[in-house]
N, C-alpha and C positions, 0 to 999 in steps of 0.2 A: 666177185659175188654181186648179184643184182639185189639191191636193197629198195628200189622204188620203180614203179611202173607209171608211165604217163600214157593215157588211153584216149584216143579220139572216140567220138560217139557214133555219128551216122556213117554206116558202112564199115565200122570197125567193131564197136560194141553192139550196135543195133542194126539188124538186117533191114535192108530196103524192101525185102520181100515180105517179111513177117511183121516188121515194125516192133520187134521185141528183142531182148537179149537172149541168146541161146542158153539153155539150162547148163550146158557144159561150160560156157564162159563164166556164168555166175558162180557155179560151184568152184571152178578153178581160182577165181579171184578171192572168194571167201577163204579158201584154204591157204592161198598165198598170204593174205592179210593175217591169218592166224599164226603164220610162221614169222611174222614181223616185217613183211614187205609193205612199204607204204604205197598207197594207191592215189593217183591224181587223175582227174578228168581233164582232158585238153580238147576244147571244142570251140566251134564258131558260135554255138548257142550262148545265151545268157545263163548265169549261174542258177537263176530261179526257174529255168526251163529244163529241169532234169528229173521230173517226177518218175519217169520210167527207170531211173537208176537208183531208186530209193533203197533197194536191198543191198547195194554196194557200199561198204563202209569206207568211203573215200576220205582222204585227209585234206583235200583242197581241190579247187577248180581253176584251171587256166581257161577262163571264159572269153568269149568274143575275140577269138584268135590271139589271145595274149594281152589284149587291151585292158582286161580287168581280171585280177587274180584274187580269189576269195578263199580263205581258209574254211575248214569244216564248221568252225564256230561262228561263221559270219563275218569275221574280221577281214577287211579289205587290205590285202598285202600290197597291191599297187593298182593304179589305173592310169590310162592315157586317153584324155578327152579329145574329141574332134573340135578343132577351133571353129568359132561361129562363122568366120569369114570363109572357111573352106566349105562349111555346110551351105551357106548362101550361094556360093559359086556352083556347088553341086546341083542345087535346085535349078539354077539357071541353065546348066548343061542338060539336065533332065528334060526341061521343056524344049531346049534347042534340038536335041537328038531324039526326043520322043520316047524316053524310057522312064518307067516308074522308079521312084526313090523311096526307100524305107528306112526307118530308124529302128534298130533292134535294142530294146530297153529291158530292164529287169522286169518290167510290167507287161512285156509282150512286144510283138512286132507291129509297127504302124506304117502304113503306106499312103502316098499321096493320091494314088489311083489304083484300082484293081484291074488287072489285065489277065488274059489266059496264062501268061508266064508266071504271074504272081500266084494264080490258083494252082498251077502245075507244081511249083516248088513246094507249096504248102501240102499238097497231097503226097509228095515224095517222102516227106518226113512225118506224115500222119498228124499234121497240125491244122487248126482252123485257118481259114483264109484270113490274112492280116486285115485289121480294121483300117478303113480309109478315114483319114483325119487331116487336120491342118498341121503340117509338120513344123511350120515356123513357130506356132504357139507352143507345141510340145517340146521343141528343142530349147526354147527360151526358159522353160520352167523345169527342165530336167538336166541330168548329166548324161551325155551321149558319148559312148566309146566306139560305136560301130554303126555304119550305114550299110545298106544293101542296094546295089544298082542291078536292075533287071535288064541286062543287055548281053549281046554276044561278044565274042572275042575281038572282032574287028572294031566294033564300037568302043569296046574297052580301051583298045590301043589309042584311039583318037581322043577319048574323053580324059583318060588318066594323064595324057601329055599336058593337059591344061590344069591338072591338080597335082603339082609336083611335090607337095608336102604330104600327100596321101598315097596309099598303096592298095592295090586290089589283089585279092586271092580268091580262088574259086575251087569248088569241088563238084560242080555240075555245069553244064553248058548254058543254063538259062539265066544265071545271075552270078554276081561276085560280091564278096564281103569287102567293105572298105574301112581301113583303119589308118591311123597316123603312121606315116612312113617310119620304118625302123622297128615297128612293133609286129611281132608274129608269135606263134606258139613257142618257138625256141626261147624267146625273151621271157615269157611267162614261166616256162619250165626252169630256166636258169634262176629266176627270182625265188622260186620255191626250193630249188636245190641249195641256194645260199642260206635260206631260212632254216633248212633242216640239216645242213652240213653234209650234203651229198656231192660226190664227185661224178663226173660224166661216166666213168667206168662202172659206177654202181647203178646206172639208170638205163632202163630199156623203154623205148617209146614205140607205140603202135599207131598206125594210121593207114589211110587209103586214098586221100585226096591231095590235090595240089597245095592246099593250105597246111598240110602236114609235113611237107618236104623239109623245111628248115628245122623242125623238131627232130625228124628222123636223122638228119645229118649231125645235129648237135648232141644227140644221145650217144652214150657209149655203145649201145646196141639199138639200131633203128630197124624196126620190124614193119614191113609192108604186108597188108593182107593180100591174099591171092586175088581178090576182086579189085585191087588198087589200080589207079591210073598209072600210065607208063612213067610219069615223072616221079611218083612215089616209089614205084618199083625200082627205078634206077638209083634212087637215093638211099635205099635200104641196105643194111648189112645182112638181113635175113628175110626171106619171103615165106610167110605162113600160108596155111590153107585159107580159103575164103571164110568170111564170117558165118556163112551158112553151112560150112563143112568143119565146124568146131575149131576154127583157126586159132582162137585165143588159147584154148585149153591145150591143143597140140603144141603150140609154140612155147608155152610156159614149161612144158615137160622137156622139150628139146633144149631149151636154154638153161635147164637145171634149176629153175625156180621151184618146180615141183618134182618130187621123186617118181610119181606114177600118175 
């Protein structure tokens, strides 16, 4: 019996085409919650960047790819901060290889310089273009769990070899999220599972991107959306219809979470 759902946001709950949650998904999740199924958001976004999900009665957020887990009442369940030495080295590498670096904070996304790729990613998720700022000053007066590097896969291979204590995950070709090595959505999911007494067999996880793979594999039932990348599709136990084809609602019926 599935007692909890962990749901990615962009490309899973929210369509890249419409930038909204399909009505079918919202209705299905509300009905599942009424039946006692716990709902958790699992995203690369910060926990404060979920205004579009305000109608979903979620119990907690695995935010920043598992680096910061926040309960619905605002209590921080866990967090994994980027060490300053790694941040400083990342900034040096950004200058060396010519890619922008961003800090993703609860107050927003801040970048050291705006480029076409920075603008492109912002438009993909219907967000404002990140604010250009002095990242050293921001890092030193804040708690940072996630950076973003705007680079391609080949540059990622070279750069991350020089940052062994950090790990990159990506859901689009233009940038990657950067977290402390060993941290991913599956870690955040497991921390919430322990807090709520859930076993893997009682959990279904939904995702579409490369940063969802570990979570899909760790859940008792890993569900890849029909629009998912190949890596997520290969990691899943079940492949749903796409987000734009009522994938969430159809999957919850197929998995027995909903009767009709």
